C-alpha positions in Angstrom: -0.7 -18.1 53.2 -2.3 -14.5 53.8 -6.2 -13.5 52.9 -4.5 -11.8 50.3 -3.2 -14.7 48.7 -6.4 -16.8 49.4 -8.6 -14.5 47.5 -5.9 -14.1 44.6 -6.3 -17.5 44.1 -10.5 -17.7 44.3 -9.9 -15.1 41.1 -8.1 -16.6 39.2 -10.0 -19.7 39.4 -13.1 -17.7 38.9 -11.4 -16.6 35.2 -10.3 -19.9 34.2 -13.9 -21.1 34.6 -15.3 -18.2 32.8 -12.6 -18.1 30.3 -13.6 -22.0 30.0 -16.7 -20.3 29.7 -15.9 -17.5 27.0 -14.2 -19.9 24.5 -17.2 -22.7 24.4 -20.1 -19.8 23.9 -17.3 -18.1 20.9 -16.7 -21.7 19.7 -20.6 -21.7 19.5 -21.2 -18.4 17.4 -21.6 -18.1 13.6 -18.1 -17.6 12.7 -16.2 -18.7 16.0 -14.9 -15.9 16.5 -14.2 -13.4 19.5 -15.0 -10.5 17.2 -18.6 -11.6 17.4 -18.7 -12.0 21.2 -19.9 -9.3 23.2 -18.4 -6.5 25.8 -18.7 -8.9 28.4 -17.0 -11.8 26.9 -14.5 -9.9 25.6 -14.0 -8.1 28.9 -13.5 -11.1 30.9 -10.7 -12.8 28.2 -8.7 -9.3 29.0 -9.8 -9.5 32.5 -7.3 -12.9 32.6 -4.5 -11.6 30.3 -6.3 -13.9 27.0 -6.5 -11.1 24.8 -5.4 -7.6 24.8 -7.5 -4.8 23.6 -4.2 -3.8 21.0 -4.8 -7.5 19.4 -9.0 -6.8 19.6 -8.5 -4.0 18.0 -6.1 -5.6 15.5 -8.3 -8.2 14.4 -11.2 -5.9 13.7 -8.5 -3.6 11.7 -8.0 -7.1 9.9 -11.6 -7.9 9.4 -12.1 -4.7 7.7 -9.7 -4.6 5.0 -11.0 -8.2 4.1 -15.2 -7.8 4.8 -15.3 -4.1 4.2 -12.4 -2.8 1.8 -12.6 -5.8 0.0 -14.2 -9.4 -0.6 -18.2 -8.3 -0.3 -17.3 -5.2 0.1 -19.8 -3.5 2.3 -18.5 0.0 2.3 -19.9 0.9 6.2 -16.9 2.9 7.0 -15.6 6.0 5.8 -13.0 6.6 7.8 -10.5 4.5 10.5 -8.8 6.5 13.2 -5.5 6.5 13.0 -4.5 6.2 16.6 -6.4 3.5 17.3 -4.2 1.0 18.1 -2.4 3.9 20.0 -5.2 3.9 22.2 -5.5 0.3 22.6 -1.8 0.3 24.1 -2.9 2.7 26.0 -6.4 0.7 27.8 -3.7 -2.3 27.8 -1.3 -0.6 30.1 -4.1 0.9 32.6 -5.3 -2.6 32.5 -1.8 -4.0 33.6 -1.8 -1.7 35.9 -4.8 -1.9 37.6 -6.5 0.6 36.7 -10.0 -0.1 34.4 -12.0 2.5 33.9 -15.7 0.9 33.2 -17.4 -1.8 31.0 -16.0 -0.6 27.6 -12.3 -0.2 28.8 -10.2 -1.6 25.6 -13.6 -2.2 23.9 -13.5 -0.9 20.0 -16.5 1.6 19.1 -17.4 2.6 16.0 -19.2 6.0 15.5 -21.3 8.2 12.8 -19.6 10.1 10.7 -22.2 12.9 11.9 -20.3 13.1 15.7 -17.0 15.5 15.9 -14.2 13.8 17.9 -11.1 16.0 18.0 -8.3 13.8 16.6 -7.1 13.1 13.4 -10.5 12.3 11.9 -12.6 14.2 9.5 -16.4 15.0 10.6 -18.8 15.5 7.5 -22.2 13.9 7.7 -20.6 12.1 4.4 -20.9 15.6 2.9 -17.6 16.8 0.3 -18.1 20.2 1.5 -16.7 19.2 5.2 -14.2 16.6 4.2 -10.8 17.2 5.8 -12.9 19.3 8.3 -11.4 18.3 11.8 -13.5 19.1 14.5 -11.7 21.4 17.4 -13.3 19.6 20.0 -15.1 16.1 20.9 -18.6 16.1 21.4 -20.2 14.6 24.8 -20.7 11.7 23.5 -17.2 11.2 22.3 -15.5 12.4 25.3 -18.0 10.0 27.6 -17.0 7.4 25.2 -12.7 8.1 26.1 -13.3 8.6 29.3 -14.9 5.2 29.6 -12.1 3.5 28.4 -13.8 3.0 24.5 -11.1 2.7 21.6 -12.5 4.9 19.2 -11.9 2.3 16.3 -13.0 4.6 13.3 -15.8 6.7 11.7 -19.0 5.3 9.8 -20.2 6.0 6.8 -24.5 7.1 6.6 -27.4 9.0 4.4 -25.1 12.0 3.8 -26.7 14.8 6.1 -28.4 12.3 7.9 -31.1 11.6 5.5 -32.7 14.8 5.0 -30.9 16.4 2.1 -33.1 15.7 -0.9 -37.0 14.2 -1.1 -35.7 11.0 -3.4 -33.3 10.4 -1.7 -31.5 6.5 -1.7 -30.3 5.8 2.4 -26.9 3.9 3.1 -25.3 7.0 0.5 -23.3 9.8 0.7 -21.0 11.2 -1.6 -17.8 11.4 0.2 -19.0 7.6 1.7 -20.2 5.9 -1.3 -23.0 3.8 -0.9 -23.3 1.2 2.0 -24.5 -2.3 1.5 -26.7 -5.3 3.8 -24.5 -7.5 4.8 -27.9 -10.0 4.3 -28.6 -9.0 0.8 -25.8 -6.9 -1.4 -28.5 -5.7 -3.2 -30.7 -4.3 -0.7 -31.1 -1.4 1.4 -29.0 -0.9 5.0 -32.3 1.5 5.5 -31.1 5.4 6.7 -29.7 7.4 8.3 -27.0 4.9 10.9 -26.5 3.0 7.9 -23.2 2.1 8.3 -23.1 1.7 12.0 -25.6 -0.8 11.1 -23.4 -2.8 8.4 -20.7 -3.0 10.4 -22.3 -4.2 13.6 -23.7 -6.7 11.6 -20.7 -8.2 10.1 -18.4 -7.9 13.1 -16.3 -5.1 12.3 -16.5 -3.8 16.0 -17.9 -4.2 19.5 -20.5 -1.9 19.1 -21.5 1.3 17.5 -23.3 4.9 17.5 -25.9 6.3 15.3 -28.1 8.8 15.8 -31.5 9.3 15.0 -34.3 11.7 14.2 -36.7 10.1 13.1 -36.1 6.0 12.3 -32.6 6.6 12.0 -31.3 4.1 14.5 -34.0 1.7 14.8 -35.0 1.4 10.5 -31.1 0.3 10.2 -30.9 -1.7 12.9 -34.3 -3.9 12.7 -32.8 -4.9 8.7 -29.4 -5.1 9.8 -30.8 -8.2 12.9 -29.2 -5.5 15.6 -30.4 -4.2 18.5 -31.0 -0.3 18.4 -31.9 1.9 20.9 -33.5 5.8 20.4 -33.0 7.4 23.8 -35.4 9.9 25.1 -34.4 13.2 23.7 -32.2 14.8 26.0 -31.0 11.7 28.0 -27.8 11.6 25.7 -26.1 15.0 24.9 -26.0 16.3 21.3 -23.7 19.0 21.7 -21.1 18.4 19.3 -23.1 16.4 16.6 -24.0 17.7 13.3 -28.1 18.7 13.7 -31.9 18.1 11.9 -33.5 19.3 15.0 -32.5 19.7 18.0 -36.4 18.9 19.5 -36.2 15.2 18.1 -32.0 14.6 17.4 -30.3 11.8 19.9 -27.8 9.6 19.5 -28.1 6.0 20.5 -26.5 2.5 21.2 -26.3 0.1 18.3 -25.0 -3.7 19.2 -25.5 -7.2 19.0 -27.1 -7.8 22.1 -29.5 -5.9 24.4 -26.8 -6.3 26.6 -24.0 -4.3 24.7 -26.6 -1.7 23.9 -27.0 -1.4 27.7 -23.9 -1.1 28.7 -23.2 1.5 25.7 -26.1 3.5 26.5 -24.7 3.9 30.4 -22.0 4.9 28.7 -23.5 8.2 27.2 -26.1 9.2 29.1 -25.4 11.6 31.2 -25.7 15.5 32.0 -23.9 18.0 30.0 -23.1 21.8 30.6 -23.9 22.4 26.4 -27.1 20.7 26.5 -28.7 21.9 29.0 -32.1 19.6 28.0 -29.2 17.0 29.4 -30.2 17.9 33.2 -33.7 17.0 32.7 -32.2 13.0 32.0 -32.3 10.3 34.2 -29.4 7.6 34.0 -28.9 4.6 35.3 -27.1 1.6 35.3 -28.8 0.0 32.5 -27.2 -3.3 32.6 -29.8 -3.7 36.4 -32.3 -3.9 33.8 -31.1 -7.3 32.0 -33.6 -9.4 33.6 -35.2 -13.0 31.7 -38.2 -12.1 33.7 -38.8 -9.1 33.0 -42.0 -9.7 31.0 -44.3 -11.0 34.0 -46.2 -9.0 34.5 -46.0 -6.6 32.1 -48.9 -4.8 29.7 -48.5 -4.5 26.9 -50.0 -2.3 23.8 -50.1 -4.1 20.5 -50.1 -1.1 18.4 -52.9 -3.0 15.2 -52.4 0.5 13.3 -48.8 -0.2 12.3 -49.2 -3.9 11.3 -50.2 -4.2 7.2 -47.5 -2.8 5.5 -45.3 -6.4 4.6 -47.5 -9.4 5.3 -44.9 -11.8 6.5 -43.1 -9.0 8.5 -46.5 -9.0 11.1 -46.4 -13.2 10.7 -42.7 -12.9 12.3 -44.0 -10.6 14.8 -47.4 -12.1 15.6 -45.0 -14.9 16.9 -42.9 -12.7 18.7 -46.5 -11.5 20.6 -46.9 -15.7 21.2 -43.4 -15.4 23.4 -44.2 -12.4 24.9 -47.3 -14.0 26.6 -45.1 -17.0 27.2 -43.4 -15.5 29.6 -46.0 -13.9 31.1 -47.0 -10.3 29.4 -50.3 -9.4 28.8 -51.7 -7.9 25.2 -54.5 -6.0 24.3 -54.6 -4.2 21.0 -54.7 -0.7 20.7 -54.0 1.7 18.2 -51.7 5.0 18.6 -54.3 7.9 18.3 -53.5 11.2 16.4 -50.7 9.5 14.2 -52.1 11.5 11.1 -52.1 14.6 12.7 -47.9 15.5 12.3 -47.1 13.9 9.3 -46.6 17.4 7.3 -45.6 19.5 10.8 -43.1 17.1 12.0 -41.2 18.2 8.5 -42.1 21.8 9.2 -39.9 21.6 12.9 -37.4 19.5 10.9 -36.7 22.0 8.0 -36.9 25.2 10.6 -34.3 24.0 13.5 -32.3 22.7 10.6 -31.2 25.9 9.4 -30.0 27.6 12.6 -29.0 24.1 13.7 -26.3 23.8 11.2 -25.1 27.5 11.2 -24.3 26.8 14.7 -22.5 23.8 15.2 -20.1 24.8 12.5 -19.3 28.2 14.4 -19.3 25.8 17.3 -17.1 22.6 15.8 -15.5 23.3 12.3 -15.2 27.3 12.4 -12.5 26.7 9.7 -15.3 25.0 7.4 -15.6 26.6 4.4 -19.5 26.5 4.6 -20.8 28.6 7.3 -24.3 27.9 7.3 -27.1 26.1 4.8 -26.8 28.8 1.7 -23.1 28.1 1.5 -23.3 24.0 1.5 -26.5 24.2 -1.1 -24.0 26.5 -3.0 -21.5 24.0 -2.8 -23.3 21.3 -4.1 -24.5 23.0 -7.2 -20.9 24.0 -7.8 -20.1 20.7 -7.3 -23.4 18.5 -8.9 -21.2 16.3 -10.7 -20.5 14.5 -7.1 -22.7 15.9 -4.6 -26.0 15.8 -7.0 -25.3 13.0 -9.5 -27.7 11.1 -8.0 -30.7 12.6 -6.2 -31.2 17.0 -5.4 -30.8 18.9 -2.2 -34.8 20.0 -1.4 -34.3 19.8 2.1 -31.8 22.1 2.1 -33.7 24.7 -0.2 -36.6 24.7 1.8 -34.9 25.0 4.8 -33.0 27.9 3.9 -36.0 29.1 2.9 -37.5 28.8 6.6 -37.8 31.6 8.8 -36.5 32.0 12.3 -37.2 30.5 15.4 -39.1 32.5 16.4 -41.3 32.0 13.9 -45.4 31.6 14.9 -45.7 28.3 11.8 -43.0 27.2 13.7 -43.9 27.4 17.4 -47.2 25.9 16.3 -45.9 23.5 14.4 -43.9 22.4 17.6 -46.6 22.4 19.8 -48.4 21.1 17.2 -46.2 17.6 17.5 -45.9 17.5 21.1 -49.6 17.4 21.4 -50.6 14.8 19.1 -47.8 12.9 19.3 -47.3 12.7 23.6 -50.5 14.2 25.3 -52.8 13.0 23.2 -50.5 10.5 21.3 -48.4 8.1 23.0 -49.3 9.1 26.9 -53.0 9.1 26.0 -53.0 5.1 25.1 -50.5 4.2 28.0 -53.0 5.5 30.2 -56.1 4.9 29.3 -55.4 0.7 28.9 -52.7 1.2 31.9 -49.1 -0.2 29.6 -45.8 -0.2 30.3 -45.2 0.1 27.0 -46.4 -0.6 23.0 -45.1 -2.9 21.0 -45.4 -3.5 16.5 -43.4 -4.2 14.0 -40.3 -1.8 13.9 -40.5 -1.9 9.4 -40.6 -4.2 6.8 -37.3 -6.1 5.3 -34.8 -4.7 3.9 -35.7 -3.3 0.1 -33.3 -3.4 -3.3 -31.4 -0.3 -3.6 -32.7 1.7 -6.2 -31.0 4.6 -7.3 -34.0 5.7 -9.9 -36.8 6.0 -7.9 -35.0 6.7 -4.4 -35.9 4.4 -1.5 -38.9 2.2 -0.9 -39.3 2.5 3.1 -43.4 1.0 3.3 -44.5 0.7 7.2 -42.6 2.1 10.2 -43.2 2.4 14.0 -40.7 5.1 13.7 -42.5 8.7 14.0 -44.5 8.1 17.7 -41.6 7.7 19.4 -39.3 10.2 17.4 -41.6 13.3 17.3 -42.3 12.5 21.1 -38.9 12.5 22.5 -39.9 9.1 23.7 -37.4 6.1 23.6 -38.1 3.2 21.3 -36.0 -0.1 21.4 -35.7 -2.7 18.4 -34.9 -6.1 18.9 -34.5 -8.9 15.9 -37.5 -10.6 15.4 -37.1 -13.3 12.8 -36.3 -13.3 9.0 -38.2 -12.8 5.7 -36.6 -14.7 2.6 -33.2 -14.2 5.1 -33.5 -10.5 5.8 -34.0 -9.0 9.2 -37.2 -8.1 10.8 -37.6 -6.6 14.6 -39.9 -6.2 17.2 -40.1 -3.0 18.5 -40.6 -1.6 22.2 -41.6 2.3 23.2 -42.6 3.5 26.1 -42.5 7.1 28.2 -40.1 9.3 28.7 -37.0 7.9 30.5 -38.4 4.7 30.4 -35.5 2.9 29.1 -34.4 0.6 31.7 -38.1 -0.9 31.3 -37.9 -1.1 27.9 -34.3 -2.7 27.9 -36.0 -5.4 30.5 -38.2 -6.8 28.3 -36.4 -6.5 25.1 -33.6 -8.7 27.0 -36.8 -11.1 28.6 -37.5 -11.3 25.1 -33.9 -11.3 23.2 -33.4 -13.9 25.7 -36.0 -16.8 25.1 -35.6 -16.8 21.4 -32.0 -16.2 20.6 -33.3 -14.6 16.7 -30.1 -13.1 15.7 -27.7 -14.9 13.2 -25.0 -13.2 11.7 -24.9 -12.5 8.1 -23.3 -14.3 4.9 -23.4 -11.9 2.6 -24.9 -13.5 -0.5 -25.6 -11.2 -3.8 -29.0 -11.3 -3.6 -31.9 -13.1 -0.8 -33.1 -16.7 -1.5 -36.6 -16.6 -2.4 -36.6 -20.1 -1.5 -35.8 -19.1 2.5 -38.7 -18.1 4.6 
């Protein structure tokens, strides 16, 4: 027996043991199904020849048909990729040829429907104005996923125009996709705007999903759907090819059932892009290296007390989380994040100013064949199709954006400078520096509210704005349940501290293992705490 045969036998034995461990883990999952497993478990089965990407993709498509389009009718998927099975077969052929591109090879991934894909799917931001419009090239994040061997399974529904259309919007609704429902209570909201991505991954409709955030649109739906969500530092992940709101705050990021899966997805998404110069300043890393159960030992965490108080039961869940953080070796310091009242109005100003030119540029670069060319054309389209587009709420934000001047405006420049001063230098950076903190922690937000087309959203409290306005990283991880509805614990840090935050989030997750799969009840049970 030569050395190569010996090594092959050893690998086979190790593979068999790995498969046994994976099968045991799957058996313990709520549905006993490989579709609820993570990237590493699915990869181990594919490497051992016990699973193919084609079979995995086929089973997700069947679950989508059973749960999303029938049964509880979550309505999380706005469009399926007709080439998904073809891509999966190609990934299987590559694996047989011993060409494995990386951890996401053959793994099904969903993209929010504001991320351009140069394929047979539309990219619409949920708007009928872009229905049927195919992008002329991939967004950078889509290209990164293809290069990593991922199977782009389809597009997810979202709050139309990423929730930047009306002051009285209903999160999770778009004219093209309808309403996405929360799998933990079907009459509850998924929050927005990455609503479909959150509901889909919570329900096990794919292994991974990509969301986008300007302020809260990853972390809020992740929290209300019992997921891990990562909003990266602005510039770590390219924004090119993503239908924008505001370049100063927009970013794509992972939504997953575990910190491990989110870390693996972030590693695939991050990277420099010539079309997005800010990414040249990014600092991508192998985020899997941060997955350390002991990562909380010796850390100093600031408990952002000015973000408690919106929901007593969510606060109780996070107070229990604080005990876990201490038990895992962290030192906790009560703090107030300063100056959070000084950029509410100026944040909105910046978003409105940046939205109009950003949208026109996207349409020119990625959708030149669209029937609308700019914000004015979009507003006119909605007015012409008011029976479908404006039947629940208006387009006040679009109209306000259209009324703004250019980015050379003195008012815009002042608002942007104000945001950066009070969210960064005299906000997050200040409190981290003064208390010598590694990160801030707080409740991500409250439990999901009842969907209400009369009054619109009922958000309550949220910890999203400081990191969103600063452009800094924010991770939410499941922290427990309120009457069966998930709530999240947030970790926020300075620029490009994703690895540190991922390590702490992972250590907390592994110490608690709070997440449980949804059962799609019609409403909450008040008997369940």
